[in-house]
C-alpha positions as CSV (number, residue, x, y, z in Angstrom):
1,M,0.0,0.0,0.0
2,S,1.3,3.5,-0.9
3,L,1.7,6.2,1.7
4,P,-1.0,8.5,0.2
5,R,-3.5,5.6,0.3
6,Y,-2.5,4.8,3.9
7,A,-2.9,8.4,4.9
8,A,-6.4,8.5,3.2
9,R,-7.4,5.5,5.3
10,R,-6.1,7.0,8.5
11,L,-7.5,10.6,8.2
12,P,-11.2,9.6,8.7
13,L,-10.3,7.7,11.9
14,A,-8.4,10.8,13.1
15,F,-11.4,13.0,12.6
16,A,-13.6,10.6,14.4
17,Q,-11.2,10.5,17.3
18,V,-11.2,14.2,17.6
19,A,-15.0,14.3,17.5
20,A,-15.2,11.6,20.2
21,V,-12.6,13.2,22.4
22,T,-14.2,16.7,22.2
23,T,-17.6,15.2,23.3
24,V,-16.0,13.4,26.2
25,I,-14.1,16.6,27.2
26,F,-17.4,18.6,27.3
27,L,-19.1,16.0,29.4
28,L,-16.2,15.5,31.8
29,T,-15.7,19.2,32.4
30,E,-19.4,19.5,33.2
31,L,-18.9,17.0,36.0
32,L,-16.1,19.0,37.6
33,P,-17.0,19.9,41.2
34,G,-17.8,23.5,42.1
35,D,-19.7,26.3,40.3
36,A,-18.2,29.2,38.4
37,A,-21.2,31.4,39.4
38,V,-20.4,30.8,43.1
39,V,-16.8,31.8,42.5
40,L,-17.9,35.0,40.7
41,A,-20.4,35.8,43.4
42,G,-17.7,36.2,46.1
43,D,-16.9,34.8,49.5
44,S,-20.5,35.0,50.9
45,P,-22.7,34.5,47.8
46,D,-26.3,35.3,47.9
47,P,-28.5,32.5,46.3
48,A,-30.3,35.1,44.3
49,R,-27.1,36.6,43.1
50,V,-25.7,33.2,42.1
51,A,-28.9,32.4,40.2
52,Q,-28.6,35.7,38.4
53,I,-25.0,35.0,37.4
54,R,-25.9,31.5,36.2
55,A,-28.7,32.8,34.1
56,G,-26.4,35.5,32.6
57,L,-23.8,33.0,31.8
58,G,-26.3,30.5,30.3
59,L,-25.3,27.8,32.9
60,D,-29.0,27.2,33.7
61,R,-29.8,26.0,30.2
62,P,-30.1,22.2,29.5
63,L,-26.9,20.3,28.9
64,P,-27.7,19.2,25.3
65,E,-28.5,22.8,24.3
66,R,-25.2,24.1,25.7
67,F,-23.3,21.2,24.0
68,A,-24.9,21.9,20.7
69,E,-24.0,25.5,20.9
70,W,-20.4,24.7,22.0
71,A,-19.9,22.1,19.2
72,A,-21.3,24.5,16.6
73,G,-18.7,27.1,17.8
74,L,-15.9,24.5,17.5
75,A,-16.8,23.9,13.9
76,H,-16.1,27.6,13.2
77,L,-12.9,27.5,15.5
78,D,-14.8,29.5,18.1
79,L,-13.9,28.2,21.6
80,G,-16.3,30.5,23.4
81,S,-15.5,33.2,26.0
82,S,-14.1,33.0,29.5
83,I,-16.6,33.0,32.3
84,V,-14.3,34.9,34.6
85,S,-12.7,37.5,32.4
86,G,-15.1,37.6,29.4
87,R,-12.2,37.4,27.0
88,P,-12.4,35.0,24.0
89,V,-10.9,31.6,24.9
90,A,-8.9,31.6,21.6
91,E,-7.3,34.9,22.6
92,I,-6.3,33.6,26.0
93,V,-4.9,30.4,24.5
94,L,-2.9,32.4,21.8
95,A,-1.5,34.7,24.5
96,A,-0.2,31.8,26.5
97,L,0.8,29.6,23.6
98,A,4.2,31.1,22.9
99,P,6.0,30.0,26.1
100,T,4.5,26.5,25.9
101,A,5.3,26.1,22.2
102,L,8.9,27.3,22.9
103,L,9.5,24.8,25.7
104,A,7.9,21.9,23.8
105,G,9.6,22.8,20.5
106,L,13.0,23.2,22.0
107,T,12.6,19.9,23.9
108,L,11.7,18.0,20.7
109,A,14.4,19.8,18.7
110,L,17.0,18.7,21.2
111,L,15.5,15.3,21.9
112,V,15.7,13.9,18.3
113,P,19.4,14.3,17.6
114,L,20.4,13.5,21.2
115,A,18.3,10.3,21.4
116,I,19.6,9.2,18.0
117,A,23.2,9.9,18.9
118,A,22.9,8.2,22.3
119,G,21.1,5.2,20.9
120,V,23.4,4.6,17.9
121,G,26.5,5.2,20.1
122,A,25.4,2.6,22.6
123,A,24.3,0.1,19.9
124,V,27.6,0.2,17.9
125,R,29.5,-0.4,21.2
126,E,27.1,-3.0,22.6
127,G,28.2,-4.2,26.0
128,G,31.0,-1.6,26.2
129,L,31.6,1.1,28.7
130,L,29.7,3.8,26.8
131,D,26.7,1.4,26.4
132,R,26.6,0.6,30.1
133,V,27.0,4.3,31.2
134,L,24.2,5.5,28.8
135,T,21.9,2.7,29.8
136,S,22.4,3.1,33.5
137,T,22.1,6.9,33.3
138,G,18.9,6.6,31.3
139,V,17.2,4.2,33.7
140,A,18.2,6.4,36.6
141,L,16.8,9.6,35.0
142,Y,13.6,7.8,33.8
143,S,12.8,6.8,37.4
144,V,12.8,10.4,38.8
145,P,9.5,12.3,38.6
146,E,9.5,15.6,36.9
147,F,8.6,17.5,40.0
148,A,11.3,15.9,42.1
149,L,13.9,16.5,39.4
150,A,12.9,20.1,39.1
151,M,13.2,20.7,42.8
152,L,16.7,19.0,42.8
153,L,17.9,21.1,39.9
154,I,16.6,24.3,41.5
155,A,18.3,23.4,44.8
156,V,21.7,22.8,43.1
157,F,21.9,25.3,40.3
158,C,19.8,28.1,41.8
159,G,20.2,27.7,45.6
160,W,23.7,26.2,46.0
161,L,25.6,27.4,42.9
162,G,23.5,30.4,42.1
163,W,24.1,30.0,38.4
164,L,20.6,30.1,37.1
165,P,17.3,31.9,37.9
166,A,14.7,29.6,39.6
167,T,11.5,31.1,38.0
168,A,10.4,33.1,35.0
169,I,8.9,35.9,37.0
170,D,11.4,38.4,35.7
171,G,11.0,37.3,32.1
172,L,11.5,34.2,29.9
173,G,15.1,34.6,29.0
174,A,17.6,32.0,27.8
175,A,18.9,31.3,31.3
176,V,15.4,30.6,32.6
177,L,14.8,27.9,29.9
178,V,17.9,25.8,30.9
179,L,16.4,24.0,33.9
180,P,12.9,23.5,32.4
181,L,14.5,22.0,29.3
182,L,16.6,19.6,31.4
183,V,13.6,18.4,33.3
184,L,11.5,17.9,30.1
185,L,14.4,16.1,28.3
186,A,15.3,13.7,31.0
187,R,12.6,11.0,30.7
188,P,11.9,11.1,26.9
189,L,15.6,11.1,26.1
190,S,16.0,7.9,28.2
191,S,13.1,6.1,26.7
192,T,13.6,7.2,23.1
193,G,17.4,6.5,23.3
194,R,16.8,3.0,24.5
195,L,14.4,2.3,21.7
196,V,16.9,3.6,19.1
197,R,19.5,1.4,20.7
198,A,17.4,-1.7,20.7
199,G,16.2,-1.1,17.1
200,M,19.8,-0.4,15.9
201,I,21.1,-3.6,17.5
202,D,18.4,-5.7,15.9
203,A,19.1,-4.0,12.5
204,L,22.8,-4.5,12.8
205,H,22.3,-8.2,13.5
206,A,19.7,-8.7,10.7
207,G,20.4,-10.7,7.6
208,Y,20.3,-7.8,5.1
209,T,23.0,-5.8,7.0
210,R,25.2,-8.9,7.2
211,H,24.7,-9.5,3.5
212,A,25.5,-5.9,2.7
213,L,28.8,-6.2,4.6
214,R,29.6,-9.4,2.8
215,L,29.2,-7.6,-0.5
216,G,31.8,-5.0,0.6
217,V,29.5,-2.1,1.4
218,P,31.3,0.2,3.8
219,V,30.5,-0.2,7.5
220,R,29.4,3.4,7.9
221,R,27.0,3.1,5.0
222,V,25.5,-0.1,6.3
223,R,25.0,1.5,9.7
224,Y,23.5,4.8,8.7
225,A,21.9,4.1,5.3
226,H,20.5,0.6,5.9
227,A,20.3,-0.1,9.7
228,L,19.4,3.3,11.1
229,P,16.1,3.9,9.1
230,N,14.8,0.6,10.4
231,A,15.8,1.5,14.0
232,L,14.0,4.9,13.8
233,A,10.6,3.4,13.0
234,P,9.7,2.5,16.6
235,A,11.3,5.7,17.8
236,A,9.0,7.7,15.6
237,Q,6.0,6.3,17.4
238,Q,7.7,6.9,20.7
239,L,8.1,10.5,19.8
240,A,4.3,10.7,19.4
241,R,3.9,9.3,22.9
242,T,6.5,11.8,24.1
243,V,4.4,14.7,22.8
244,D,1.5,13.3,24.8
245,W,3.7,13.2,27.8
246,L,5.0,16.7,27.1
247,L,1.5,18.1,27.3
248,G,1.3,16.9,30.9
249,G,4.9,17.5,31.7
250,V,4.8,21.1,30.5
251,I,2.0,21.8,32.9
252,V,4.1,20.6,35.9
253,V,7.2,22.4,34.7
254,E,5.4,25.6,34.1
255,A,3.9,25.4,37.6
256,V,7.3,24.8,39.2
257,F,9.2,27.4,37.3
258,V,6.3,29.9,37.0
259,V,6.3,30.0,33.2
260,P,3.3,31.9,31.9
261,G,2.2,29.2,29.4
262,L,-0.8,27.0,28.7
263,G,-0.2,24.9,31.8
264,T,-0.4,27.9,34.1
265,V,-3.6,29.1,32.3
266,L,-5.1,25.6,32.7
267,V,-4.3,25.4,36.5
268,D,-5.8,28.9,37.0
269,A,-8.9,28.0,34.9
270,V,-9.6,24.8,37.0
271,A,-9.2,26.8,40.2
272,D,-11.7,29.4,39.0
273,R,-14.1,26.8,37.5
274,D,-13.7,28.6,34.2
275,L,-15.2,25.8,32.1
276,P,-14.9,27.3,28.6
277,V,-11.1,27.8,29.1
278,V,-10.7,24.3,30.5
279,Q,-12.7,22.9,27.6
280,G,-10.8,24.9,25.0
281,L,-7.4,23.9,26.3
282,A,-8.4,20.2,26.6
283,V,-9.7,20.3,23.0
284,L,-6.3,21.8,21.9
285,F,-4.3,19.2,23.8
286,A,-6.5,16.3,22.5
287,T,-6.4,17.5,18.9
288,T,-2.6,17.9,19.0
289,T,-2.3,14.4,20.4
290,V,-4.4,12.8,17.6
291,L,-2.6,14.7,14.9
292,V,0.9,13.9,16.3
293,N,0.0,10.2,16.6
294,L,-1.2,10.3,13.0
295,A,2.0,11.9,11.8
296,A,4.0,9.2,13.8
297,D,2.0,6.4,12.2
298,L,2.7,7.9,8.7
299,A,6.4,8.3,9.5
300,A,6.6,4.7,10.8
301,F,4.8,3.4,7.7
302,R,7.3,5.3,5.5
303,L,10.4,4.1,7.4
304,V,9.5,0.4,7.7
305,P,10.7,-1.4,4.5
306,R,7.9,-3.3,2.6
307,A,8.0,-5.8,-0.1
């Protein structure tokens, strides 16, 4: 099957997944405890005032009616308006998107070459000192939660050595990004590097690479032109799972380092029971996850050799 035909078969499934996820998101956010009208009414809310706010916000309307209106807005890329501030949700998301996109983009940009270099380096020296060091370090880093690693790095590089700022309160400069990037890179670098290593070892021991060596093909060409593409197929799918993880990991990292991104907006929206903002961000995260997994499936389909 050709890549365009495979993509044509996968696209309808991706659209169906997005539609199903957005429906589930709306229903789940409606089940969140608390009431935005009570939050807006103040510390000692009067029942009449709460009822008035609910009516003004349309929260007293039936659930199917509100869902139909919300879904119709999504079809036109309208995420609604914030209950708390009254600003369009799309405007809030776009304002906070840059720091999150910067963190996630830099993490992925560094992750791909570092994971490939570590995996290939360990594989071509299988059982050697470099292999053992990289494997042991990867297992150790993968076992540390992001929050704990962030606290440790802050204590060492901010408190003890004083080399780096601990938060982004004074601005999102290059120095502020160092520790968040280290935290976000630790676990996916370990998992993706191990996958590249395992795939590279299997490819180097496969019959076609041995046959290429017997024909006199240079070792470097066998490694990087024949073995490496096959080793990258499972790693491409792991990168999709890494993006899923990044969406949650960025929220933790932004909270710890006070980065004004989507994670901070989501935490504040949940605290304020600002359902349109929570729903809009959840739809954005879910759609990104579906599209990235689709891209990973297409990349894996392209990389795996077929008869």
